[in-house]
C-alpha positions in Angstrom: 44.0 -21.0 33.2 47.3 -21.1 35.1 45.6 -23.0 37.9 44.1 -25.6 35.6 47.4 -26.0 33.7 49.4 -26.6 36.8 46.8 -29.0 38.2 46.5 -30.8 34.9 50.3 -31.3 34.6 50.4 -32.6 38.2 47.6 -35.1 37.5 49.4 -36.3 34.4 52.6 -36.8 36.2 50.8 -38.8 39.0 48.5 -40.6 36.5 45.5 -39.6 38.6 42.3 -37.6 38.2 42.1 -33.8 38.4 39.1 -32.2 40.1 38.4 -28.5 40.1 37.2 -26.4 43.0 35.3 -23.6 41.4 33.4 -22.4 44.4 35.4 -19.2 44.4 33.9 -18.3 41.0 30.2 -18.2 42.1 30.2 -14.4 42.2 33.1 -13.8 39.8 32.2 -11.4 37.0 35.6 -10.2 35.7 36.4 -11.3 32.1 32.8 -12.7 31.7 33.1 -14.9 34.7 34.3 -18.5 34.9 35.4 -19.4 31.4 37.0 -22.8 31.2 33.8 -24.2 29.7 34.7 -22.3 26.5 37.6 -24.7 25.8 37.9 -28.3 24.8 38.9 -29.6 28.2 36.4 -31.7 30.1 36.9 -31.0 33.8 35.6 -32.9 36.7 34.4 -30.8 39.6 35.1 -31.6 43.2 32.2 -32.3 45.5 31.8 -30.2 48.7 32.9 -33.1 50.9 36.0 -33.7 48.9 36.9 -30.0 49.1 36.4 -30.0 52.9 38.5 -33.1 53.3 41.5 -31.9 51.4 41.4 -28.2 52.4 41.0 -29.2 56.0 43.7 -31.9 56.0 45.5 -32.1 59.3 47.5 -34.6 61.4 44.5 -36.6 62.6 43.1 -37.1 59.1 46.6 -38.0 57.8 46.9 -40.7 60.5 43.5 -42.1 59.6 44.4 -42.2 55.9 47.7 -44.1 56.6 45.9 -46.6 58.8 43.5 -47.6 56.0 46.3 -47.8 53.5 45.8 -44.5 51.6 48.1 -41.7 51.0 47.4 -38.9 53.4 45.7 -35.7 51.9 48.0 -32.7 51.4 46.9 -29.1 51.3 49.6 -26.8 49.8 49.2 -23.0 49.5 51.5 -21.1 47.3 53.8 -19.0 49.4 54.7 -16.4 46.8 54.7 -15.9 43.0 58.1 -17.5 42.3 58.2 -21.0 40.8 58.4 -23.6 43.6 60.2 -26.8 42.6 58.6 -28.6 45.5 55.5 -28.7 43.3 57.0 -31.7 41.6 57.2 -33.6 44.9 53.4 -33.5 45.5 51.6 -36.8 45.7 48.0 -38.0 45.0 45.2 -36.6 47.3 46.6 -33.1 47.1 44.8 -29.7 47.1 46.8 -27.0 45.5 45.9 -23.4 46.4 47.5 -20.5 44.5 48.0 -18.8 41.2 50.9 -21.0 39.9 51.7 -18.4 37.3 54.7 -20.0 35.6 55.1 -22.1 32.5 57.6 -24.2 34.5 54.7 -25.9 36.2 53.3 -27.4 33.0 56.0 -26.9 30.3 56.6 -30.7 30.0 53.0 -31.2 29.1 52.6 -28.1 26.8 51.1 -30.0 23.9 48.4 -31.5 26.0 47.6 -28.2 27.7 47.3 -26.5 24.3 44.9 -29.2 23.2 42.9 -28.7 26.4 42.7 -25.0 25.6 41.5 -25.4 22.0 38.4 -23.4 21.3 35.2 -25.4 20.8 33.0 -22.5 19.5 33.6 -21.0 16.1 34.4 -17.3 16.0 31.4 -15.0 15.5 30.5 -13.8 12.0 32.0 -10.4 13.0 35.4 -11.9 13.8 35.7 -14.3 10.8 37.0 -11.6 8.4 39.5 -10.5 11.2 40.7 -14.1 11.4 41.4 -14.2 7.7 43.2 -10.9 7.8 45.4 -12.1 10.7 46.3 -15.3 8.9 47.2 -13.5 5.7 50.0 -11.2 7.0 52.9 -11.0 9.5 50.4 -10.3 12.3 51.3 -9.0 15.7 48.8 -8.9 18.6 49.1 -5.9 20.9 47.1 -6.1 24.1 46.3 -3.0 26.1 44.7 -3.7 29.5 42.8 -0.8 31.0 39.3 -1.6 32.4 39.6 -2.6 36.0 43.3 -1.6 36.0 42.1 2.0 35.6 38.6 2.0 37.2 39.5 0.1 40.3 41.8 2.1 42.5 43.2 -0.9 44.3 43.9 -2.7 41.0 45.5 0.4 39.6 47.8 0.7 42.7 48.7 -3.0 42.6 48.9 -3.7 38.8 49.3 -0.4 37.1 49.2 -0.1 33.3 51.8 -0.3 30.6 52.8 3.1 29.3 52.5 4.3 25.7 56.3 4.4 25.7 56.4 0.7 26.3 54.2 0.0 23.3 56.2 2.4 21.1 59.5 0.7 22.0 58.0 -2.8 21.6 56.5 -2.0 18.2 59.8 -0.5 17.1 61.7 -3.6 18.3 59.2 -5.8 16.4 59.8 -3.7 13.2 63.5 -4.2 13.6 63.3 -7.9 13.8 60.4 -8.7 11.4 59.5 -7.8 7.9 56.3 -5.9 7.2 54.5 -6.4 10.6 50.9 -5.6 10.9 49.6 -4.7 14.3 46.2 -5.8 15.7 45.2 -3.9 18.8 43.1 -5.7 21.5 41.8 -3.9 24.5 39.0 -3.5 27.0 39.1 0.2 26.1 39.5 0.3 22.4 38.2 3.9 22.1 41.1 5.1 24.3 43.5 3.2 22.1 42.2 4.8 18.9 42.7 8.2 20.5 46.1 7.7 22.0 48.0 4.9 20.3 49.9 5.6 17.1 52.4 2.9 16.2 53.4 4.3 12.8 52.8 0.9 11.2 49.8 -0.7 9.6 47.3 -1.1 12.5 43.9 -2.5 13.0 41.8 -1.9 16.2 39.8 -4.9 17.1 36.3 -4.2 18.4 35.2 -7.0 20.8 32.3 -8.9 19.3 30.5 -9.1 22.7 31.7 -8.0 26.1 30.6 -11.3 27.5 32.9 -13.4 25.2 36.5 -12.2 25.8 37.7 -15.7 24.8 37.1 -14.6 21.2 39.8 -11.9 21.7 42.1 -14.5 23.2 41.4 -16.8 20.2 42.3 -14.1 17.7 45.4 -13.2 19.7 46.6 -16.8 19.6 46.2 -16.8 15.8 48.7 -13.9 15.4 52.3 -14.7 14.4 53.8 -12.6 17.1 52.8 -10.7 20.3 53.2 -7.6 22.4 51.5 -8.4 25.7 50.4 -6.3 28.7 51.1 -7.0 32.3 48.1 -9.2 32.1 47.7 -13.0 32.2 44.9 -12.6 29.6 47.4 -11.6 26.9 50.0 -14.0 28.3 47.7 -16.8 27.4 46.9 -15.3 24.1 50.6 -15.4 23.2 51.3 -18.8 24.8 48.5 -20.5 23.0 50.3 -19.7 19.7 52.2 -22.9 19.1 54.7 -21.3 16.7 58.2 -22.0 18.1 59.6 -19.0 16.1 57.1 -16.4 17.5 58.5 -13.2 19.0 56.8 -12.2 22.3 57.6 -8.9 24.0 56.5 -8.4 27.6 56.9 -5.7 30.2 59.9 -6.2 32.5 58.0 -4.6 35.4 54.8 -6.7 35.9 53.4 -4.9 38.9 53.1 -1.2 39.7 55.0 -1.7 42.9 58.6 -2.8 42.0 58.9 -4.5 45.4 56.3 -7.1 44.3 58.1 -9.8 42.2 56.8 -12.4 39.8 60.2 -13.7 38.6 59.0 -16.7 36.7 55.9 -15.3 34.9 57.7 -15.1 31.5 59.0 -18.1 29.5 62.7 -18.0 28.9 62.5 -17.2 25.2 60.2 -14.2 25.6 61.8 -10.7 25.5 61.1 -8.2 28.3 61.6 -4.5 28.0 
């Protein structure tokens, strides 16, 4: 979603078309696999020859393009996770390769990005009553990412998981700032949450309708009034897609298990980190 949002914003600035290279998702199974087709956006997909041309752009190709009056292709790979202002200097015929995990890449087009990420499928029958409950109270989504962050040793070493202490402090901060908050717990390990998480406030544990449709969880998160997110871009988007300018979003200050790994621009300026 970050990749699409950054590319979409760049295409809007340049008034040109955006084409997606989704070849890397052929064997991708995490979060139900490639999922942009669950949203209202209508992407175009790059053909193999287009991908080869732009990914393999070099001096010879650049000279050929200039001779025939076209802007030369540019391949740019993200150097690190910090926001790169040079992104705004890119021209047409560019291939952008990276995560681009910052709102700064697409903030100027936020309304369009939110329209693109509108949900086209109605919520399942199981989730319709949850939607009504969320809309009827001062709802707070709480996302607890475990799954691969626990089961995969490499993911655990790199990402880590937010502590129960983080969620306790975040819920207490919410309660200090908001009247009568109601917490809705989303997780890929809801059984663990029921056994270990006690926030001392009205709490509902959301059972995922189907494991293959995680976008329903994101949809329900986005309907909440406020948010406590994990160190996960899944709940980042659940919070960001809430268009309420008065929302309170609390996020973990340490995004990765290894404090030496930095993602300094992952959080919008008006979100709170603890």
